[in-house]
LUMKEMAR-98646 format. One record per atom (N, C-alpha, C, O, CB): x, z, y; residue in one letter. Coordinates in steps of 0.02 Angstrom, whole numbers, plus 32768, in hexadecimal, padded with zeros to 4 digits. Glycine has a CB too. Example, Ala and Ser with C-alpha at 12.3 -4.5 7.8 and 13.67 -1.06 7.14 Angstrom:
# residues 2
829481867EE4A/826781867F1FA/829481867F5BA/82C881A77F5AA/823581C47F20A/828281627F90S/82AC81657FCBS/8285818A8002S/829E81928039S/82C0811E7FE2S/
END
This chain:
# residues 152
66E04C0F6564M/66B94C1D6529M/66E44C3D64F3M/66D04C6E64D3M/669A4BDD650FM/67214C2264E9F/674E4C3E64B6F/675F4C8764C7F/67614CB1649BF/678F4C1464B2F/676B4C936508R/677C4CD8651CR/67434D08650FR/674F4D4064F7R/678F4CD96567R/67064CF4651ED/66CC4D1F6511D/66C44D2E64C7D/66B64D6664B3D/668C4CFE652CD/66CD4CFA649DR/66C84D046455R/66FF4D32643CR/66F44D5E6412R/66CC4CC06430R/673B4D296457R/67734D536443R/67674D9C6458R/67764DCA6431R/67B54D396463R/674D4DA66494E/673D4DEA64AAE/67094E0B647DE/670F4E46646DE/67254DEA64F2E/66D74DE56469Q/66A44E00643CQ/66C24E1363F9Q/66B14E4763DCQ/666C4DCD6432Q/66EF4DE963DFQ/67114DF863A0Q/673A4E3863A6Q/673A4E626379Q/673D4DBD638AQ/675E4E4063DEM/67864E7C63E8M/675A4EB963EDM/676A4EED63CEM/67B14E756427M/67244EB66412R/66F64EEE6417R/66DA4F0263D3R/66D54F3D63C3R/66BD4EDE6447R/66C94ED063AAE/66AF4EDE6367E/66E44EFF633BE/66D64F2D6315E/66944E9E6346E/67214EE66340L/67584F04631AL/67624F4D632EL/67674F786303L/679A4EDC6325L/67644F5A636FY/676D4F9F6387Y/67324FCC6373Y/673B50086369Y/67754F9F63D3Y/66F74FAF636DR/66BD4FD6635AR/66BF4FE86310R/66AB501F62FDR/667D4FAF636AR/66D74FBA62E6L/66D44FC4629EL/67114FE96282L/670B500B624FL/66CE4F82627DL/674A4FE262A1K/67884FFE6285K/67A6503162B5K/679D502D62F2K/67BB4FC66276K/67CA50616298R/67EF509162C1R/682F506F62D8R/685B506062B0R/67FF50D36299R/683350636317V/686C50416334V/68935074635DV/6876509E6380V/685650046360V/68D35070635AG/68FE509C6382G/693D50786395G/6948503E6381G/690E50DD635CG/6966509963BAA/69A5507B63D0A/69DA50B263D7A/69C950ED63DFA/699C50546413A/6A18509D63D5Y/6A4E50CD63E1Y/6A8050AD6410Y/6A8450706418Y/6A7050E2639FY/6AA650D96430C/6ADC50C4645BC/6B1950ED6448C/6B17512A6449C/6AC950CD64A8C/6B4F50CC6435G/6B8A50EF641FG/6BBA50FE6458G/6BC250D76487G/6BAD50C663EBG/6BDA51386453V/6C0B514F6484V/6C4C515E645EV/6C4D5185642FV/6BF2518E64ABV/6C81513E6474D/6CC351486455D/6CE751816479D/6CF6517A64B4D/6CED51066458D/6CF551B86457P/6D1451F16479P/6D6051ED6480P/6D83521F6475P/6D0252306455P/6D7B51B36491T/6DC351AD649AT/6DD751C264E1T/6E1251C464F1T/6DDA5166648CT/6DA551D1650BA/6DB151EE654DA/6D88522E6550A/6D5D52396526A/6D9E51BD6587A/6D9552586582D/6D7352996584D/6D35529865B0D/6D1952CD65BFD/6DA252CE659DD/6D1E525D65C5S/6CE4525A65F0S/6CC0521765E9S/6CDF51E465D9S/6CF852656639S/6C80521865F5L/6C5A51DB65FAL/6C6E51B8663BL/6C8A51D76668L/6C0D51E865F8L/6C6051776640H/6C6F5152667DH/6C345126668EH/6C0351236669H/6CB051286676H/6C38510566C6L/6C0150DD66E0L/6BEB50A666AFL/6BB1509366AEL/6C1450BE6722L/6C19508C6688G/6C0950586658G/6BD9506E6622G/6BB850446603G/6C4850406638G/6BD450AF6615H/6BA450C865E4H/6B5D50C665FEH/6B2E50C765D6H/6BB6511065D1H/6B5450C2663FL/6B1250C9665DL/6AE250906649L/6AA8509D663BL/6B1750CB66A7L/6AF950536647L/6ACD501B6638L/6AAD502165F2L/6A6F501D65EEL/6AF34FD9663DL/6AD3502A65BCP/6AB15032657CP/6A8850726578P/6A5550746555P/6AE550326543P/6A9D50A6659BF/6A7550E4659BF/6A3150D965BCF/69FF50F665A6F/6A9A511C65C0F/6A2F50AF65F0M/69EF50A26611M/69BC508565E0M/6982509865E1M/69F95072664DM/69D2505765B6A/69A5503B6584A/698D50706553A/695250726541A/69C75002655DA/69BA509C653EI/69A750D26510I/697551016532I/694451156513I/69E650FA64F9I/698151116571F/6953513F6595F/690D5120659AF/68DB5142658FF/696F514E65DBF/690A50E065ACW/68C950C065B2W/68A550BC6570W/686850C6656CW/68D0507A65CFW/68C950AE653BM/68A950AE64F9M/688C50F364EAM/685450F864D2M/68DC509964C2M/68B2512664F7W/689A516A64EAW/685C517A6515W/682D519864FCW/68D1519D64F7W/685E51666554F/682451716580F/67E551526562F/67AE516C656CF/6832515565C5F/67ED511B653EH/67B350F76524H/67A6510664DAH/678250E164B9H/67BD50AD652DH/67C3513D64C0G/67B05155647EG/67DA513F6444G/67C65149640BG/676D51416471G/681451226450Y/683F510B6419Y/6877513D640DY/688951656439Y/685B50C66428Y/6893513A63D1Q/68CB516663C1Q/690A514E63E6Q/6918511263E7Q/68D751686375Q/692D517D6402A/696A516D6428A/69A2519B640FA/699A51D8640CA/695F51746475A/69DA517D63FFV/6A1351A463E6V/6A5151926410V/6A6151576419V/6A205196639AV/6A7351C56428T/6AB551BA6445T/6AE651D1640FT/6AE5520B63FAT/6ABF51E26489T/6B1051A363FAL/6B3C51AE63C1L/6B8351B763D8L/6BA1518A63F5L/6B3751736390L/6B9F51F263CAL/6BE5520063D9L/6C0F51E9639EL/6C0051FB6364L/6BF1524C63E8L/6C4251C263ABG/6C6C51A76375G/6CA551D56363G/6CDF51C3636BG/6C885164638AG/6C955210634AG/6CC852416337G/6CF5522A62FFG/6D31523962FEG/6CA852816324G/6CD9520562CFS/6D0251EA6298S/6D2151A862AAS/6D5C519C629CS/6CD851E26259S/6CFA517C62C9T/6D15513A62D8T/6D4E513E630BT/6D795112630BT/6CDE510D62F2T/6D4E51706337A/6D8551776367A/6DC651896343A/6DFD517C635CA/6D7551AC639CA/6DC151A86309R/6DFC51BA62E2R/6E1A517E62BDR/6E54517F62A9R/6DEB51F262B0R/6DF2514A62B5I/6E08510F628FI/6E3050DF62BBI/6E6350C562A6I/6DCC50EA6271I/6E1950D462F8G/6E3B50A66325G/6E0C50736341G/6DCF50776337G/6E7450836301G/6E2750436363D/6E0050116387D/6E054FCE6364D/6E3A4FAF6367D/6E17500C63D0D/6DCF4FB66344P/6DD34F77631FP/6DC34F396349P/6DB64F04632CP/6DA64F7962E5P/6DC34F3E638AT/6DAF4F0563B3T/6DE94ED463BBT/6E214EE063A4T/6D984F1C63F8T/6DDA4E9C63DBD/6E0B4E6663E4D/6E344E6E6423D/6E414E3E6447D/6DE84E2363E5D/6E494EAB6432K/6E724EB7646DK/6EBB4EAA645CK/6ECD4EA36421K/6E694F006487K/6EE44EA5648FN/6F2B4E986483N/6F4F4ED36462N/6F7D4EC9643AN/6F4E4E8764C4N/6F3A4F0F6473T/6F584F4A6455T/6F214F7B6441T/6EEC4F7E6460T/6F8A4F6D6486T/6F2D4FA0640CS/6EFD4FD263F7S/6F0550116421S/6F3B501D643CS/6F054FE363ACS/6ED150386426R/6ED75078644AR/6F0350A76422R/6F0450A463E4R/6E9150976456R/6F2650D26444P/6F4F5103641FP/6F22513363F8P/6EEC5145640FP/6F7D512A644FP/6F39514663BDI/6F1451756394I/6F1C51BB63B3I/6F5451D163C0I/6F2D51746349I/6EE451DC63BFL/6EE5522063DCL/6EE9525463A5L/6ED15249636DL/6EA7522C6408L/6F07528D63B5G/6F0952C46386G/6EC552E66380G/6E9952DC63AAG/6F3D52F6639CG/6EBD530D634BN/6E7C532E633EN/6E69535C6377N/6E2E53606389N/6E80535662FEN/6E9953806394A/6E8953AF63CAA/6E6E538A6407A/6E3D539F6425A/6EC853D963DDA/6E8E53536419E/6E77532D6454E/6E33530D6447E/6E08530C6473E/6EAB52F86467E/6E2A52F2640AL/6DE952D463FAL/6DB1530963FBL/6D7B52FC6414L/6DEC52B363B5L/6DBF534363E0T/6D8E537963E0T/6D7C538D6427T/6D4153996436T/6DA753B663B9T/6DAD53906452K/6DA153A06499K/6D75536A64B9K/6D46537964DDK/6DE453A864BFK/6D86532B64ADN/6D5F52F464C9N/6D1752F464B0N/6CE952EB64D6N/6D8152B164B8N/6D0F52FF646FI/6CCC53006452I/6CA353386470I/6C68532E6480I/6CD053096405I/6CC153726478T/6C9D53AC6495T/6C88539D64DCT/6C4F53AA64EFT/6CC953EA6493T/6CB553826504K/6CA55373654AK/6C6F533E6550K/6C4053456578K/6CE3535C6570K/6C7453096528I/6C4252D3652CI/6BFF52EB6512I/6BCB52D9652DI/6C5A52956504I/6BFF531464DDH/6BC1532F64C3H/6B9D535864F9H/6B6153536502H/6BCE535B6485H/6BC35380651CY/6BA653A86553Y/6B8A537B658AY/6B54538865A4Y/6BDC53D86571Y/6BAF5346659BQ/6B97531765CEQ/6B5752F465B7Q/6B2852EA65DFQ/6BCD52E365DEQ/6B5452E16577L/6B1852C1655DL/6ADC52F0655FL/6AA452DC656FL/6B2352A86516L/6AE85330654DK/6AB153606550K/6A9653676598K/6A59536865A2K/6AC853A56537K/6AC3536B65C8R/6AAE5370660ER/6A8B53306625R/6A5953336649R/6AEB537D663BR/6AA452F7660FL/6A8552B86621L/6A3E52B36606L/6A11529E6629L/6AB0527D6608L/6A3552C665C6W/69F252C465A9W/69C452F665CBW/698952E865D5W/69F552D3655DW/69DE533065DEA/69B453606603A/699E53436645A/6965534C665AA/69DB53A2660FA/69CB531F6668N/69B952FE66A6N/698452C7669BN/695752BF66C4N/69F752E066C7N/698B52A26664V/695A526D6655V/6916528C6648V/68E35273665FV/697252436618V/691552C46622E/68D552E66614E/68B652FE6656E/687952F6665FE/68E0532265E5E/68DE53196682E/68C4533166C2E/68AB52F666ECE/687752FC670DE/68FB535766E9E/68CE52C066ECL/68B852846710L/6876526B66F4L/684A5256671AL/68EE524D670CL/686E526D66B3G/682F52596694G/67F5528566ABG/67BF526D66B9G/6834525B6648G/680252C766ADR/67CD52F566C5R/67BD52E7670FR/678352E76722R/67E4533F66BCR/67F052DB6736K/67E652CE677DK/67BA52916789K/6790529167B6K/682A52C567A0K/67C4525D6760H/679F521F6768H/6763521B6738H/674751E6672DH/67CC51E4675DH/67515255671DE/6715525D66F4E/6714523266B5E/66E0521966A0E/66D8524D671DE/674F522A6696Y/6751520C6654Y/674352446622Y/676B5272661BY/679751EA6646Y/670B52406601T/66FC527465CFT/67215263658FT/6721522A657AT/66AF527965C2T/674152946571P/676652876533P/6738526B64FDP/6703528764EFP/678952C7651AP/674C523564E0H/6726521664AAH/6733523D646AH/676B5254645FH/673951CB64A2H/670052446441W/6707526D6404W/673D525263D5W/675E527963B2W/66C5526F63DFW/6748521063D4A/677951F363A6A/67BE51EC63C4A/67EF51E3639FA/676051B0638FA/67C451F16405G/680451E66425G/68325222641EG/682252596434G/67FB51D5646EG/686A521763FET/689B524C63F7T/68DE52346412T/68EB51F86416T/68A2526263ACT/690752636425H/694C52516436H/697B52846418H/696B52BF6414H/6956524D6483H/69B3526B6403R/69E5529563E3R/6A2B528063F9R/6A375247640CR/69DF52926396R/6A5852B063F5I/6A9F52A363FDI/6ABD52AF63B8I/6AB852E6639DI/6AC152D16435I/6ADD527C639CV/6AF752816358V/6B41526E6359V/6B55523F637BV/6ACF52526327V/6B6952946333N/6BAF5285632BN/6BB8526562E6N/6BA7528462B3N/6BDC52C56333N/6BD2522862E2N/6BD8520862A1N/6C09522B6272N/6C0D521A6237N/6BEC51BF62A9N/6C2F5259628CN/6C5B52816262N/6C3252AE6232N/6C4A52C161FDN/6C8952AD628DN/6BF452BD6246M/6BCA52E9621DM/6BBA52C861D9M/6BB552EB61A7M/6B8952F96242M/6BB3528661D7W/6BA552676197W/6BE052446178W/6BDD5231613EW/6B6C5237619EW/6C165239619DL/6C5052176180L/6C875246616AL/6CB252326143L/6C6B51E761B2L/6C8852856181Q/6CBF52B16170Q/6CC152C36126Q/6CF652D3610CQ/6CBA52F16199Q/6C8852C06103G/6C8752D160BCG/6C915296608EG/6C93529F6051G/6C4752F260ACG/6C96525A60A9V/6C9E521E6080V/6CE852146070V/6D125211609DV/6C8151DF60A4V/6CF752106030T/6D3C5205601BT/6D4F51BC6024T/6D2451906029T/6D47521C5FD2T/6D8F51AF6025T/6DA7516A602AT/6D8E51415FEET/6D7B51075FF5T/6DF45168602ET/6D9051605FB4Y/6D78513E5F78Y/6D2F51295F7EY/6D1D50F05F70Y/6D82516C5F3AY/6D0551585F95D/6CBD51485F9CD/6CB251115FCFD/6C8A50E45FC4D/6C9651875FB0D/6CD751146007M/6CCF50E0603AM/6CE5509C601FM/6CC2506B602AM/6CF650F36078M/6D1D50995FFEM/6D36505A5FE5M/6D0950405FACM/6D0050035FA6M/6D7F50615FCCM/6CEE506D5F84K/6CC150585F4EK/6C8350365F6BK/6C6A50055F4FK/6CAC50945F23K/6C6A50505FA3R/6C2D50345FC1R/6C3B4FF95FEFR/6C144FC95FF0R/6C09506A5FE7R/6C714FFD6015L/6C7D4FCB6049L/6CB64F9B603AL/6CB74F636054L/6C8A4FEC6089L/6CE54FAF6011G/6D224F896006G/6D184F425FF0G/6D3D4F166005G/6D4C4FAB5FD5G/6CE74F365FC5R/6CDD4EF25FACR/6CC34EC25FE2R/6CC54E855FD9R/6CAC4EF35F72R/6CAB4EDE601AH/6C914EB56050H/6CC54EAA6088H/6CB74E8660B8H/6C534ED5606DH/6D004EC76081I/6D334EC260B5I/6D654E8C60A2I/6D7F4E8D606AI/6D574F0660BFI/6D714E5F60CFR/6DA24E2A60C4R/6DE44E3F60E2R/6DE94E49611FR/6D894DE660E1R/6E164E4560BAI/6E584E5C60D0I/6E7C4E2860F9I/6EA04E396128I/6E824E706094I/6E754DE860E8G/6E974DB2610CG/6E8B4DB36157G/6EBB4DB4617DG/6E824D6F60F0G/6E4C4DB3616DP/6E3F4DB661B5P/6E5B4DF661D6P/6E704DF46210P/6DF54DB161C2P/6E5A4E2D61B2M/6E764E6B61CFM/6EC14E6461D8M/6EDC4E79620BM/6E664EA861A2M/6EE34E4861A7L/6F2C4E4061ACL/6F404E0C61E0L/6F774E0F61FBL/6F484E2D6169L/6F134DDC61EFA/6F234DA8621FA/6F1F4DC16267A/6F384D9F6295A/6EF34D6D6216A/6F024DFA6273K/6EFD4E1562B7K/6F424E2662D1K/6F6E4E3C62ACK/6ECF4E5362B9K/6F4C4E1C6312E/6F8D4E296330E/6F974E726341E/6FD14E886348E/6F964DFF636DE/6F614E996349T/6F694EDE635ET/6F7E4F0A6324T/6F874F46632CT/6F284EF9637CT/
END
């Protein structure tokens, strides 16, 4: 009973609000790998059913580094290597989306009027933000103590 009620609530939410999803790709390598496929499958299915789907290339975040709890951080790549990686992955994503569109046609999924998909590089909106502007907006929410306590 709870599951049926929850499903009804989700259907109503999806009916009333524009819902979308994104999947981020870190361009610290020059190619996608099998591990990207699982989150992409969810994005593809959402798009098939009329929701907004975004594959997000981390062009700016790859320049910052890896904030995860790993033993060592990834090495910082130079601009030339990052640009090469971004270009290659962008091309792979375009081909992948073209294949998904073709698969949808093959299995008679008609494109929904509201369903869109895009490939976006977060460098497009972060490259113009100054350090001052970023710190003015985000700095008061960042706790320095936990950052300094990290071993990496």
